[in-house]
N, C-alpha and C positions, 0 to 999 in steps of 0.2 A: 725794681720794676723791669720786666723784660718785654720783648716784643710779643711773647705769647700772652701777655696780660690784656692785650686788646683783641678786638674781633679780628678774625683772619681776613686779610684784604681780598677783594675779589679781583684785584689787578695791581701789579707793581711794575715799575719800570724806571728807566733813566732817560730823561729827555734832553736833547742837545739844545741848550739855550745860552746864548751870550758867552760861549766858550766853556760852559759848564756841562757835566753830565749830571743833570739835577734829578735826585731821586724823588719819586712820588708814589703814593699808594692810594687806591681807591677802595672805599668801603661802602657796600650798599646792602642793606638787609632785605628780607623778602617783602617789606612793606614800603620800600623806598620809592619816593615819587620820581617821576622822570623830569620834573621841572628843574629850575635852577639849582646847581649843586652848592654845597658848603665847602669852602676852602679853609683849612686849618693852618695857621702860621705860628710856629713854635717860638720859644724864647731863646735868647742868646746863650750859646754854650750847651743847649739842650737838644733833644731829639723829639720826634713825633710822640714817642711813648712817654718820655719824661714830662712833656707838657700836657698830653691829652689822653693818656691811657684810661683815666678815671671816667672821662665823659664820652670818649669816642664810641663805645658800643651802643650807648643809648642814643647818641646823635645819629648814628648810622642806621638805626632801626627803621626810621621812616623817611630817610633822605639819602641821597648820594653824597658821600663826603669824600673830598680829595685832600689828603694830608701830604705836605711837602717837607723836605729837608734842605735848608739854605746852604749856600756856599760854605764849604769847609765843615759842615755839621753832618752828624750821623753818617748816612751812606753816600753823601754827596762829597766828592773829593774837592779839596781846596785848589784854587788857581792863583796865579801871580796877579792878584788884584786886591786892593783894600776892600774890606767889608764896610759898606755904606748903606744907609736906609734907601737912598735913591737907587743904588745898584741892585739891592734885594727886591725892591718893588719892580724894577725893570725885568728881573728874572721871573717874578711871578706872572707878570703880564705876558711874557714870552711863553711861559709854560701853558698858560690859558690858551694862547694861540695854538701851540703844538697839540693840545688836547681837544681843540675845536670847541672850546667853551667861550661863548660870546659874553655872558654875564654870570657872575657868581655872588653868592653871599660870602663874606669874609669874616672869620673869627681870628684875630691876631692877639697873641699874649706877649707882652713886654716888648722885646725887639720885634716880634712879630706883629704886635699892635702898631708900632711905629711904621712898619712896612705896610700894614693894611691901610693906615691913614694916608700914607704917601700915594698908594694906588688910588684911593678914593678922591684925593685932591687932584691928581694929575690925569686920571683916567676914569672920570665919574660914570661914564657909560658902561664900564665893566663891572660895576658894583651894584648889587641889588640891595641887600641889607648888610649893615656893618656893625660888628661887635669889637670893641677896643677893650681888651683886658689889660689892666695895669699899664696904661700908656699915657704919656704926657705930651704936650705940644711945645713946650720950651723946657730948657734944662733946669730952670728954677722951679719946675713942677716937682722935682725930687726933694725929699727931705734932706737937710744938710748932711746928716750922717751917712747917707747913701753916697752923696757927691764926694765926700771926704774919705770914704772907704773905711768907716769906723766899724770893724767886725765885732765889737762888743754890743752893737745895737741889736735888739730883738727883731728888728726889721730885716736884717741881713740873712742871706742863706747860711745854714749851719754846716757842720763838718759832714753830716750824713748827706746833705744835698750835694756837696762837692764830690763826695765818694761816688754817688750815683752818676754824676756827669763823667767822672773818670772812667768808671766801669763800663758805662754805655759806649763811650768813645773807644775804649780798648776792644770791646766786643764787636762793633759793627763798622768802624770807620775804615775806609780804604788804606789810610796811612796812620795807624794808631800813635806813632811817635810824634805826631804834630800837634798834640793837645795844647801844649803851652803856646804855640804860635796862634792857634785858634783863640784862646783866651786873650792874647794880646790884641788880636784884630777886633774881638768883640768889645774889649774895653775901649779901644779907640772909637768904634762905632757908637757906643753907649754914651761917650763923653763929648762927641762932636756936636757942633751947633746944629740945631734942628732947622729945617727949611721952611717952616710955616709961619704965617702971620695970622692975627685974629681974622682978617678978612677971608683967609683961606677956609678957616673953620666955619665962618658965617656963610660961605658959598657952598658948603657941602649939601649934596642933594640926596644922598642915601639916608634912609632911616637908620639912626644910630643909637646903639645901646653901650653906655660906658659902664664898666664894672671894675671896681677896685676893692681891696681888702682894707679894713680899718686900721691895719698895722702894715700897710704896704710901703713900697718905695715912694709912690705918688702921694702927694699931699691931698687930703680931702678937699681943701679950699681950691687947689688947682683943678681937680676933677669937676668941682662945682662951676668953675669958671669955664671950662670946656663945655659943660652942660648948658651953660647960659649962651655960649657963642653959637653952638651947633643947632641950627633950626629943628625944633621938634624932638630933640634927643631925649633919651631917658638915662638916668644915672641910678646905679645900685651900689651900695657900699656894704660889703659882706661882713658881718660881725666876727670877732675873734679869728681873723683871717690875715695871715702874712702874705707877702708876695709869692713865695713859693708854694703856698697852700691854695691859692686862688682857684686853679682849675681842678683841684681835688676836692673841693667842697661841693660834692655832687647834690646833696639834699637841698642846698640853697641855689646853686648855679643852674642845674638842669631845668627846673621849672621856669626860671627867667629866660633861658635860651630858647626853650620850646615855645613859650608864649610869644616871644619877640620874633623868632625866625618864622613862625607859622602865621603871623599876622599878615593880612593882605589889605 
């Protein structure tokens, strides 16, 4: 997948937030509404394209979409700071401030899902509707083989997935030689204790859609527990879908997203 696989952005830039030069791009098709934008938050070690190129053109057809790249990812250079969910969420809120966006819908995938959840918990007034793709709220939400790094598991990314990550980083990163450092920081972020309690989920005010694959990192039982805790939330389990395939299952995912995001 290359950047050319997505729609052409109507705007790109680097915003100065929290010591970062944070890359973002705006996509808005001819039918895009002027109301609340949709912000896309990618997975760890990935880029906008690797996470969202399959769904971005359709999502941008009728809405304004803002896609960002996190600290050390894609076109956003790393800084001397650990990658943490709290830090990434702070960056997202600061970017919204820079772009003059008071409230947005958020669609976060994997590490981006954790970031979206943190924004919704700490800054509920900034979030309209919330889509959490392949996101857990405690570390035991992952299957054991994911937590132990068992690469024989069909749930884990394959060689082709890692090659795409390496190729994308080499092509667009400001410092392509830092890929291993990025992976180390992402691993630390992915395995750190998560900051939420069941009461945090019970207190969420944004309408929430939870989406996982049936062969995902996240246990179905854990997603069901999140569904029970988050008031009025919706849960979708995509069949025959691994973690890395989730945002590429357009025939299943796009109708869910359109119905949920367009609800009023």
